[in-house]
Kinemage of the C-alpha trace (Angstrom):
@kinemage 1
@onewidth
@group {chain A} dominant
@subgroup {mainchain}
@vectorlist {calphas} color= white
{ca met a 1} P 33.437 -33.631 30.450
{ca asn a 2} L 30.576 -32.431 32.412
{ca lys a 3} L 29.352 -30.153 29.106
{ca lys a 4} L 30.087 -32.516 26.659
{ca ser a 5} L 27.802 -35.173 28.566
{ca val a 6} L 24.963 -32.533 29.058
{ca arg a 7} L 25.665 -32.576 25.096
{ca ser a 8} L 25.330 -36.179 23.930
{ca asn a 9} L 23.012 -37.247 26.664
{ca pro a 10} L 20.416 -34.137 27.427
{ca his a 11} L 18.273 -35.566 30.406
{ca thr a 12} L 16.094 -32.233 29.319
{ca leu a 13} L 11.880 -32.324 30.082
{ca gly a 14} L 11.324 -33.098 26.946
{ca asp a 15} L 13.289 -36.521 26.809
{ca asp a 16} L 11.069 -37.570 29.565
{ca ile a 17} L 8.364 -36.684 28.119
{ca ala a 18} L 8.829 -38.641 24.865
{ca lys a 19} L 9.715 -41.658 27.021
{ca lys a 20} L 6.754 -41.590 28.192
{ca his a 21} L 4.789 -40.939 24.724
{ca leu a 22} L 2.935 -37.744 26.968
{ca his a 23} L 0.962 -35.340 24.016
{ca pro a 24} L 2.392 -31.812 23.965
{ca ala a 25} L -0.883 -29.944 25.610
{ca lys a 26} L -0.644 -32.252 28.693
{ca val a 27} L 3.080 -31.199 29.137
{ca ile a 28} L 2.369 -27.985 28.875
{ca thr a 29} L -0.959 -28.818 31.407
{ca leu a 30} L 1.236 -30.198 33.729
{ca ser a 31} L 3.053 -27.411 33.411
{ca phe a 32} L 0.928 -24.788 34.441
{ca ile a 33} L -0.269 -27.101 36.671
{ca met a 34} L 4.105 -27.449 38.646
{ca ile a 35} L 4.084 -23.586 38.667
{ca ile a 36} L 0.376 -22.751 40.248
{ca ile a 37} L 1.471 -25.820 42.544
{ca leu a 38} L 4.202 -24.084 43.697
{ca gly a 39} L 3.195 -20.626 43.984
{ca thr a 40} L 0.062 -21.816 46.494
{ca phe a 41} L 2.990 -23.062 48.469
{ca leu a 42} L 5.452 -19.366 48.554
{ca leu a 43} L 1.930 -17.905 48.928
{ca cys a 44} L 1.256 -19.715 52.195
{ca leu a 45} L 4.074 -18.937 53.672
{ca pro a 46} L 3.539 -16.587 56.592
{ca ile a 47} L 6.690 -14.609 54.464
{ca ser a 48} L 4.333 -13.406 52.141
{ca ser a 49} L 1.771 -12.122 53.892
{ca arg a 50} L 1.733 -8.112 55.377
{ca thr a 51} L 0.856 -9.378 58.598
{ca gly a 52} L 3.452 -11.786 59.360
{ca glu a 53} L 0.952 -14.750 59.136
{ca phe a 54} L -0.103 -18.081 56.877
{ca thr a 55} L -2.699 -17.468 54.109
{ca gly a 56} L -5.398 -19.776 53.526
{ca leu a 57} L -4.862 -22.211 51.051
{ca leu a 58} L -7.687 -21.594 49.031
{ca asp a 59} L -7.151 -17.309 48.997
{ca ser a 60} L -3.544 -19.021 47.769
{ca leu a 61} L -4.584 -21.123 45.255
{ca phe a 62} L -6.441 -19.271 43.654
{ca thr a 63} L -4.183 -16.279 43.879
{ca ala a 64} L -1.400 -18.203 42.611
{ca thr a 65} L -3.592 -20.157 39.235
{ca thr a 66} L -5.032 -15.750 38.596
{ca ser a 67} L -1.756 -15.305 38.978
{ca thr a 68} L -0.092 -17.835 36.450
{ca cys a 69} L -2.865 -18.236 34.386
{ca val a 70} L -2.762 -13.378 33.852
{ca thr a 71} L -6.108 -13.660 34.553
{ca gly a 72} L -5.790 -10.800 37.222
{ca leu a 73} L -9.744 -11.819 39.160
{ca ile a 74} L -8.540 -12.091 42.692
{ca val a 75} L -10.945 -12.685 46.543
{ca val a 76} L -7.425 -10.572 48.663
{ca asp a 77} L -6.200 -6.804 48.060
{ca thr a 78} L -2.816 -6.979 46.383
{ca leu a 79} L -1.387 -4.058 47.940
{ca gln a 80} L -2.569 -4.445 51.479
{ca his a 81} L -2.414 -8.142 51.547
{ca trp a 82} L 1.162 -9.311 50.466
{ca ser a 83} L 4.528 -8.466 51.198
{ca phe a 84} L 7.184 -7.841 48.981
{ca phe a 85} L 8.103 -10.697 48.849
{ca gly a 86} L 5.059 -12.012 48.331
{ca gln a 87} L 4.046 -9.711 45.432
{ca ala a 88} L 7.598 -10.489 44.110
{ca val a 89} L 6.264 -14.393 43.763
{ca ile a 90} L 2.671 -13.003 41.944
{ca leu a 91} L 5.384 -11.088 39.709
{ca leu a 92} L 7.020 -14.113 38.967
{ca leu a 93} L 3.963 -16.110 37.860
{ca ile a 94} L 2.577 -13.429 35.841
{ca gln a 95} L 6.046 -13.472 33.457
{ca val a 96} L 6.237 -17.105 33.857
{ca gly a 97} L 1.834 -17.890 33.506
{ca gly a 98} L 2.504 -15.320 30.288
{ca leu a 99} L 5.440 -16.526 28.394
{ca gly a 100} L 5.303 -19.716 29.468
{ca leu a 101} L 7.454 -22.735 31.175
{ca val a 102} L 8.208 -24.451 28.215
{ca ser a 103} L 8.765 -21.402 26.368
{ca leu a 104} L 10.990 -20.055 28.695
{ca thr a 105} L 13.206 -23.297 29.448
{ca thr a 106} L 13.475 -23.464 25.759
{ca phe a 107} L 14.698 -20.687 25.343
{ca phe a 108} L 18.152 -20.930 28.265
{ca phe a 109} L 18.232 -24.968 26.248
{ca ile a 110} L 19.296 -22.563 23.286
{ca val a 111} L 21.014 -19.381 24.658
{ca leu a 112} L 23.023 -22.246 26.580
{ca arg a 113} L 23.755 -23.892 23.651
{ca his a 114} L 22.255 -27.027 25.091
{ca lys a 115} L 20.989 -29.893 22.604
{ca val a 116} L 16.982 -29.142 22.645
{ca gly a 117} L 15.675 -32.496 21.872
{ca ile a 118} L 12.145 -32.708 18.974
{ca ser a 119} L 10.226 -33.987 21.452
{ca arg a 120} L 11.145 -30.316 23.557
{ca leu a 121} L 10.443 -28.531 20.528
{ca asn a 122} L 6.958 -29.878 19.686
{ca ile a 123} L 6.140 -28.849 23.294
{ca ala a 124} L 7.606 -25.477 22.529
{ca gln a 125} L 5.725 -25.271 19.018
{ca glu a 126} L 2.406 -26.144 20.397
{ca ser a 127} L 3.604 -23.607 24.019
{ca val a 128} L 3.977 -20.418 21.860
{ca gly a 129} L 1.449 -21.732 18.422
{ca ser a 130} L 4.153 -21.648 16.122
{ca gly a 131} L 3.531 -23.453 12.484
{ca thr a 132} L 7.161 -25.323 11.799
{ca leu a 133} L 9.970 -26.021 13.978
{ca gln a 134} L 12.671 -24.091 11.297
{ca thr a 135} L 11.226 -21.086 13.045
{ca leu a 136} L 11.038 -21.923 16.299
{ca asn a 137} L 14.524 -21.253 17.569
{ca ser a 138} L 13.758 -17.463 16.082
{ca leu a 139} L 10.420 -17.235 18.014
{ca ile a 140} L 11.447 -18.197 21.301
{ca lys a 141} L 14.167 -16.126 20.926
{ca ile a 142} L 12.093 -13.291 19.957
{ca val a 143} L 8.913 -14.031 22.257
{ca val a 144} L 12.009 -13.714 25.423
{ca gly a 145} L 13.911 -10.377 23.963
{ca ser a 146} L 10.502 -8.184 22.517
{ca thr a 147} L 8.998 -9.333 26.398
{ca val a 148} L 12.452 -7.852 28.196
{ca val a 149} L 12.380 -5.011 25.550
{ca ile a 150} L 8.632 -3.841 25.621
{ca glu a 151} L 8.144 -4.595 29.531
{ca leu a 152} L 11.666 -2.427 30.455
{ca leu a 153} L 9.876 0.587 28.106
{ca gly a 154} L 6.887 0.235 29.616
{ca ala a 155} L 8.409 0.965 33.339
{ca ile a 156} L 10.861 3.185 31.976
{ca val a 157} L 7.687 5.217 31.024
{ca leu a 158} L 5.544 4.325 34.351
{ca ser a 159} L 7.986 5.796 36.540
{ca thr a 160} L 8.048 9.257 35.484
{ca gln a 161} L 4.483 9.573 36.556
{ca phe a 162} L 4.741 6.784 39.412
{ca ile a 163} L 7.447 8.128 41.008
{ca pro a 164} L 6.580 11.576 41.692
{ca glu a 165} L 2.910 9.797 43.264
{ca tyr a 166} L 4.615 7.482 45.332
{ca gly a 167} L 7.815 8.350 46.145
{ca leu a 168} L 11.036 6.410 44.550
{ca lys a 169} L 11.295 2.709 45.368
{ca arg a 170} L 7.698 2.113 45.248
{ca gly a 171} L 6.853 4.148 42.196
{ca ile a 172} L 9.986 1.806 40.210
{ca trp a 173} L 8.557 -1.876 42.205
{ca thr a 174} L 4.696 -0.084 41.275
{ca ala a 175} L 5.798 0.739 37.384
{ca ile a 176} L 7.751 -2.684 36.715
{ca phe a 177} L 4.360 -4.705 38.220
{ca thr a 178} L 2.092 -2.827 36.309
{ca ser a 179} L 4.492 -2.573 32.917
{ca val a 180} L 4.258 -7.155 33.679
{ca ser a 181} L 1.043 -7.162 34.445
{ca ala a 182} L 0.107 -5.030 31.457
{ca tyr a 183} L 1.958 -6.801 28.614
{ca cys a 184} L 1.316 -10.173 30.481
{ca asn a 185} L -2.144 -9.132 30.407
{ca ala a 186} L -2.509 -10.416 33.738
{ca gly a 187} L -4.573 -7.480 35.355
{ca ile a 188} L -3.150 -7.012 38.867
{ca asp a 189} L -1.772 -3.805 39.916
{ca val a 190} L -0.530 -2.686 43.406
{ca leu a 191} L -1.715 0.660 42.633
{ca thr a 192} L -3.820 1.535 45.461
{ca asn a 193} L -5.466 0.082 48.308
{ca gly a 194} L -8.704 -1.499 47.516
{ca phe a 195} L -9.744 -3.133 44.102
{ca lys a 196} L -9.831 -0.004 42.559
{ca ser a 197} L -7.109 -0.793 39.726
{ca leu a 198} L -6.568 2.802 38.589
{ca ser a 199} L -9.411 4.605 38.913
{ca asp a 200} L -6.998 7.285 40.702
{ca phe a 201} L -4.902 7.664 36.955
{ca ser a 202} L -8.591 7.424 35.148
{ca glu a 203} L -7.377 10.653 33.914
{ca asn a 204} L -3.474 10.235 33.003
{ca pro a 205} L -3.480 9.514 29.880
{ca ile a 206} L 0.298 8.572 30.042
{ca val a 207} L -0.395 6.074 32.054
{ca leu a 208} L -3.296 4.750 30.141
{ca ile a 209} L -1.939 5.279 27.144
{ca thr a 210} L 1.187 3.022 27.877
{ca ile a 211} L -0.766 0.602 29.538
{ca met a 212} L -2.957 0.483 26.271
{ca leu a 213} L -0.320 -0.038 24.259
{ca leu a 214} L 1.754 -2.749 26.076
{ca ile a 215} L -1.852 -4.743 26.573
{ca val a 216} L -1.997 -4.803 22.933
{ca thr a 217} L 1.484 -5.439 21.798
{ca gly a 218} L 0.585 -8.509 24.379
{ca gly a 219} L -2.096 -9.447 22.846
{ca leu a 220} L -1.057 -9.594 19.544
{ca gly a 221} L 0.648 -12.715 19.887
{ca phe a 222} L 4.920 -13.912 18.963
{ca ile a 223} L 4.257 -15.088 15.016
{ca val a 224} L 3.109 -11.418 14.741
{ca phe a 225} L 6.106 -10.030 16.065
{ca gln a 226} L 8.177 -12.402 13.993
{ca asp a 227} L 6.261 -12.106 10.754
{ca leu a 228} L 6.070 -8.444 10.993
{ca leu a 229} L 9.813 -8.069 11.995
{ca thr a 230} L 10.607 -10.193 8.625
{ca tyr a 231} L 8.258 -8.169 6.543
{ca lys a 232} L 11.449 -6.994 4.786
{ca lys a 233} L 12.939 -10.090 3.519
{ca arg a 234} L 9.493 -11.368 2.854
{ca lys a 235} L 7.155 -9.005 0.962
{ca lys a 236} L 4.675 -9.820 2.526
{ca leu a 237} L 2.360 -11.132 5.672
{ca met a 238} L 0.926 -14.051 6.942
{ca leu a 239} L -2.630 -14.907 6.516
{ca his a 240} L -2.713 -15.379 10.594
{ca thr a 241} L -1.451 -12.105 10.533
{ca arg a 242} L -3.464 -9.766 8.710
{ca thr a 243} L -6.198 -11.847 10.377
{ca val a 244} L -5.464 -10.435 13.546
{ca leu a 245} L -3.916 -7.346 12.727
{ca phe a 246} L -7.275 -6.369 11.400
{ca ala a 247} L -9.625 -8.040 13.684
{ca thr a 248} L -7.631 -6.799 16.916
{ca ala a 249} L -8.218 -2.743 14.697
{ca val a 250} L -12.018 -3.413 14.818
{ca leu a 251} L -13.018 -5.071 18.092
{ca ile a 252} L -10.759 -2.614 19.967
{ca leu a 253} L -12.448 0.408 17.353
{ca phe a 254} L -15.799 -1.084 17.428
{ca gly a 255} L -15.595 -1.399 21.810
{ca ala a 256} L -14.424 1.923 21.933
{ca ile a 257} L -17.198 3.764 20.169
{ca ala a 258} L -19.992 0.944 22.098
{ca val a 259} L -18.821 1.868 25.356
{ca phe a 260} L -18.821 5.691 24.055
{ca ala a 261} L -22.122 5.469 24.107
{ca leu a 262} L -23.811 3.358 26.056
{ca glu a 263} L -21.879 5.034 29.452
{ca tyr a 264} L -21.580 8.522 27.817
{ca thr a 265} L -24.294 9.810 30.404
{ca asn a 266} L -23.443 7.523 33.148
{ca asn a 267} L -21.528 9.492 35.725
{ca lys a 268} L -20.843 6.356 37.664
{ca thr a 269} L -18.562 5.794 34.885
{ca ile a 270} L -17.382 7.955 32.001
{ca gly a 271} L -20.096 11.421 31.946
{ca ala a 272} L -18.385 13.141 34.753
{ca met a 273} L -15.328 13.033 32.306
{ca ser a 274} L -14.124 15.833 29.822
{ca leu a 275} L -14.826 14.533 26.275
{ca pro a 276} L -10.545 13.917 25.668
{ca asn a 277} L -10.821 11.687 28.751
{ca lys a 278} L -14.063 10.421 27.375
{ca ile a 279} L -12.787 9.032 24.042
{ca val a 280} L -9.052 7.976 25.693
{ca asn a 281} L -10.899 5.621 28.697
{ca ser a 282} L -13.160 4.096 26.224
{ca phe a 283} L -10.417 2.678 23.982
{ca phe a 284} L -8.700 1.570 27.777
{ca gln a 285} L -11.823 -0.189 28.649
{ca ser a 286} L -12.939 -1.526 25.137
{ca ile a 287} L -8.899 -2.655 25.062
{ca ser a 288} L -8.532 -3.813 28.543
{ca tyr a 289} L -11.908 -6.286 27.612
{ca arg a 290} L -9.703 -8.421 25.048
{ca thr a 291} L -7.816 -9.927 28.663
{ca ala a 292} L -6.186 -7.461 29.937
{ca gly a 293} L -8.704 -7.207 33.334
{ca phe a 294} L -7.470 -3.539 34.029
{ca cys a 295} L -9.943 -0.276 34.718
{ca thr a 296} L -10.895 2.582 34.997
{ca phe a 297} L -13.708 2.711 37.373
{ca asn a 298} L -15.217 0.265 39.114
{ca ile a 299} L -17.399 -2.699 36.397
{ca ala a 300} L -20.365 -2.825 38.980
{ca asp a 301} L -21.200 1.146 37.864
{ca met a 302} L -21.996 0.138 33.947
{ca asn a 303} L -25.319 -0.249 32.831
{ca ile a 304} L -26.906 -4.197 31.826
{ca val a 305} L -25.920 -2.909 27.844
{ca ser a 306} L -22.348 -2.400 28.398
{ca lys a 307} L -21.440 -4.717 30.862
{ca thr a 308} L -23.451 -7.686 27.820
{ca leu a 309} L -20.951 -6.093 25.546
{ca gly a 310} L -17.552 -6.669 27.939
{ca cys a 311} L -19.032 -10.276 28.046
{ca val a 312} L -18.698 -11.050 24.165
{ca phe a 313} L -15.270 -9.048 23.820
{ca met a 314} L -14.199 -10.526 26.928
{ca phe a 315} L -14.963 -14.055 25.697
{ca ile a 316} L -13.930 -13.550 21.675
{ca gly a 317} L -10.374 -12.356 23.220
{ca ala a 318} L -6.603 -11.914 22.247
{ca ala a 319} L -4.292 -13.475 19.669
{ca pro a 320} L -2.866 -17.106 19.667
{ca gly a 321} L 0.368 -17.435 20.597
{ca ser a 322} L 0.135 -13.818 22.957
{ca thr a 323} L -0.396 -14.224 26.499
{ca gly a 324} L -3.748 -13.355 26.276
{ca gly a 325} L -6.763 -15.964 26.810
{ca gly a 326} L -10.173 -16.161 25.149
{ca ile a 327} L -11.083 -17.955 22.400
{ca lys a 328} L -8.770 -15.791 19.943
{ca ile a 329} L -10.074 -13.030 17.932
{ca thr a 330} L -8.481 -15.387 14.705
{ca thr a 331} L -11.396 -18.521 15.881
{ca phe a 332} L -13.736 -15.782 16.010
{ca met a 333} L -13.011 -14.308 11.991
{ca ile a 334} L -12.918 -17.983 11.503
{ca leu a 335} L -16.481 -18.343 12.617
{ca val a 336} L -17.422 -15.281 11.139
{ca met a 337} L -16.062 -16.170 7.510
{ca thr a 338} L -17.356 -19.709 7.885
{ca val a 339} L -21.251 -17.755 8.638
{ca val a 340} L -20.550 -15.909 5.382
{ca ala a 341} L -19.827 -18.703 3.808
{ca thr a 342} L -23.091 -20.846 4.218
{ca val a 343} L -25.146 -17.531 3.575
{ca lys a 344} L -24.052 -17.684 0.699
{ca asn a 345} L -24.380 -21.387 -0.096
{ca arg a 346} L -20.411 -22.083 -0.677
{ca ser a 347} L -18.678 -25.174 0.501
{ca glu a 348} L -15.249 -23.343 1.852
{ca thr a 349} L -14.719 -21.107 4.535
{ca val a 350} L -12.821 -18.034 2.923
{ca leu a 351} L -10.563 -15.163 4.301
{ca phe a 352} L -8.930 -12.461 2.763
{ca his a 353} L -9.074 -14.465 -0.358
{ca arg a 354} L -7.351 -18.000 1.450
{ca arg a 355} L -9.124 -20.915 1.666
{ca val a 356} L -9.149 -22.203 5.624
{ca asp a 357} L -8.803 -25.903 5.489
{ca tyr a 358} L -12.073 -27.710 7.006
{ca arg a 359} L -9.925 -29.240 9.999
{ca val a 360} L -9.102 -25.505 11.588
{ca val a 361} L -12.909 -24.601 10.609
{ca tyr a 362} L -13.922 -27.413 12.989
{ca lys a 363} L -11.656 -26.564 15.651
{ca ala a 364} L -12.691 -22.590 15.703
{ca leu a 365} L -16.327 -24.668 16.534
{ca ser a 366} L -15.428 -27.332 18.615
{ca ile a 367} L -13.380 -24.348 20.840
{ca val a 368} L -16.167 -22.360 20.720
{ca phe a 369} L -19.013 -24.534 21.569
{ca leu a 370} L -16.467 -25.795 24.297
{ca gly a 371} L -16.000 -22.753 25.603
{ca ile a 372} L -20.012 -21.631 25.757
{ca val a 373} L -20.358 -24.897 28.088
{ca val a 374} L -17.816 -24.176 30.072
{ca val a 375} L -19.100 -20.786 30.777
{ca cys a 376} L -22.443 -22.156 31.551
{ca ile a 377} L -21.224 -24.250 34.053
{ca thr a 378} L -19.180 -21.930 36.333
{ca thr a 379} L -21.644 -19.417 35.438
{ca gly a 380} L -23.926 -22.468 37.007
{ca val a 381} L -22.300 -23.331 39.770
{ca leu a 382} L -21.797 -19.739 40.592
{ca leu a 383} L -25.686 -19.284 40.557
{ca ile a 384} L -26.404 -21.972 43.280
{ca glu a 385} L -24.004 -21.125 46.015
{ca asn a 386} L -24.133 -17.385 45.699
{ca ser a 387} L -26.745 -15.040 46.009
{ca ile a 388} L -25.750 -12.703 42.180
{ca ser a 389} L -27.219 -11.918 39.460
{ca leu a 390} L -27.396 -13.690 36.618
{ca val a 391} L -25.048 -10.827 34.478
{ca asp a 392} L -22.923 -10.736 36.807
{ca ser a 393} L -22.557 -14.439 37.706
{ca val a 394} L -22.004 -14.830 33.372
{ca tyr a 395} L -19.503 -11.735 33.808
{ca glu a 396} L -17.045 -13.274 36.685
{ca ser a 397} L -17.423 -16.982 34.268
{ca val a 398} L -16.623 -15.020 30.895
{ca ser a 399} L -13.714 -13.028 32.808
{ca ala a 400} L -11.988 -16.319 34.139
{ca phe a 401} L -12.577 -18.383 31.004
{ca ala a 402} L -10.638 -16.068 29.266
{ca thr a 403} L -8.650 -14.779 31.553
{ca val a 404} L -9.029 -11.236 32.220
{ca gly a 405} L -9.988 -10.315 35.138
{ca leu a 406} L -12.414 -7.898 35.295
{ca ser a 407} L -15.318 -8.672 37.422
{ca thr a 408} L -18.096 -6.814 39.021
{ca gly a 409} L -16.782 -6.876 42.947
{ca ile a 410} L -18.175 -10.203 43.459
{ca thr a 411} L -15.092 -12.657 43.359
{ca pro a 412} L -14.263 -12.338 47.487
{ca ala a 413} L -17.399 -12.831 48.542
{ca leu a 414} L -17.935 -16.496 46.845
{ca gly a 415} L -18.402 -19.431 48.164
{ca ser a 416} L -15.618 -22.480 48.677
{ca val a 417} L -17.039 -23.825 45.521
{ca ser a 418} L -17.141 -21.118 43.551
{ca lys a 419} L -13.867 -20.437 43.766
{ca val a 420} L -12.427 -23.903 43.143
{ca ala a 421} L -14.865 -23.622 39.985
{ca leu a 422} L -13.478 -20.389 38.817
{ca ile a 423} L -9.902 -21.411 39.110
{ca ile a 424} L -10.445 -24.321 37.348
{ca thr a 425} L -12.279 -22.578 34.694
{ca met a 426} L -9.176 -19.911 34.391
{ca leu a 427} L -6.675 -22.855 34.377
{ca ile a 428} L -8.480 -24.166 31.013
{ca gly a 429} L -8.510 -20.829 29.208
{ca arg a 430} L -4.914 -20.438 29.699
{ca cys a 431} L -4.143 -23.525 28.758
{ca gly a 432} L -6.223 -23.216 26.049
{ca ile a 433} L -9.755 -25.555 26.379
{ca ile a 434} L -8.602 -27.900 23.591
{ca ser a 435} L -5.080 -28.840 25.159
{ca phe a 436} L -6.715 -29.111 28.321
{ca phe a 437} L -9.045 -31.628 27.220
{ca ile a 438} L -7.213 -33.442 25.632
{ca ala a 439} L -4.392 -33.254 28.264
{ca leu a 440} L -7.487 -34.751 29.943
{ca thr a 441} L -8.730 -37.772 27.676
{ca leu a 442} L -5.144 -38.386 25.604
{ca his a 443} L -3.644 -41.789 26.241
{ca glu a 444} L -2.066 -42.919 23.253
{ca gln a 445} L -2.211 -42.136 19.738
{ca asn a 446} L -5.343 -43.304 17.680
{ca asn a 447} L -4.846 -46.242 15.652
{ca his a 448} L -7.859 -45.896 13.631
{ca lys a 449} L -6.952 -43.374 11.062
{ca asn a 450} L -7.380 -45.310 7.704
{ca phe a 451} L -10.955 -46.555 9.047
{ca val a 452} L -13.580 -45.235 6.155
{ca ile a 453} L -16.522 -45.160 8.411
{ca pro a 454} L -19.907 -44.536 5.892
{ca glu a 455} L -21.008 -41.521 5.313
{ca gly a 456} L -25.452 -41.130 6.660
{ca glu a 457} L -27.314 -38.461 5.794
{ca ile a 458} L -28.597 -35.997 8.585
{ca ile a 459} L -31.473 -32.568 7.729
{ca val a 460} L -30.401 -29.461 10.316
{ca gly a 461} L -31.518 -26.126 10.319
């Protein structure tokens, strides 16, 4: 009786949204805000801290935001400050934030065979970046299924290294936490006291390579997974998949070469390492730049050119529909090819011998412009309130916007206004800058689509 009632009259989030005429972008943003509020409440509780005392509201809010937005910037040490319960809350926030609340709830509706309304499907489509509703069900299953399998495999491999180091219980927990954090591109860890990240494992290739693979797979995007799994049937890859795979490989290689060359003689970073370890750590840093947030040495010790290059890589980020952030590598590729088209006096952007729709080009340009604006505003706030260098403030701002989490170590000492600015920036970066501003500005559907606006002339360049 109850089951029939649920199927015939499903009272779902999607149906409520349809009645209220909320845009999917607004729902996704609201879902992240709801998770952050809940996480903040749980982290404030005495049970969440090792001392058994209440944690300040701002520190709890910052931690809940950086976890849900899978960023990795922290204001208190994760291992020292938070109890096992607190760490479990953070891990749950990372997992839900990495996959998205809408994706997870839609998955359970599909598995339980409940009716999924068209509104919920539209929202889930926006959440995972799926191009069509027809393939959404299978994509949602791939999202959750691949996540469980990959994170489990990562935890098993990492446990072989962490159990001898930390003992059975802590070793298993550390392996699980690190695997989930790496796959979700969060960069938060419970490895060592202080803000050392993976410094103690900088010469352990098994740990580093495992985490690199987790970061890359999490950053490719679930649409790419689905396309690769169906390649045998279709015998071709989508333009999106080819672009993501190509750009990912090029950026990783170029980043590794740059880090290797720029930091080769820096004894505070990779200078004192053996040649094989220098190579592994250079690749690790290149991959981590792309929204992961782990590091094997103190970022503050890198030279200014390396930090600047890091800002560029962080700003580019990972692939759409992935656990990573940034403006996305597809946006970057479209921007590059648009410049190429302009230089060659072509009227259309072409990518892998395929024309890119002008609306996609406009969206890519808007994302880059708005991203730069957000980073500049956040940087300004940090500079005004704190006595820090321009490079460090830009690095922190880009890291927050791109949901990376790499830091020069200034986060805990920042003023309250700066922390609030970073919280907002992290939320913008995780929701997607276009979706976030749509959520703020959209109140009703546009009724002026049929209006013809007169054309005017303007000179540029």
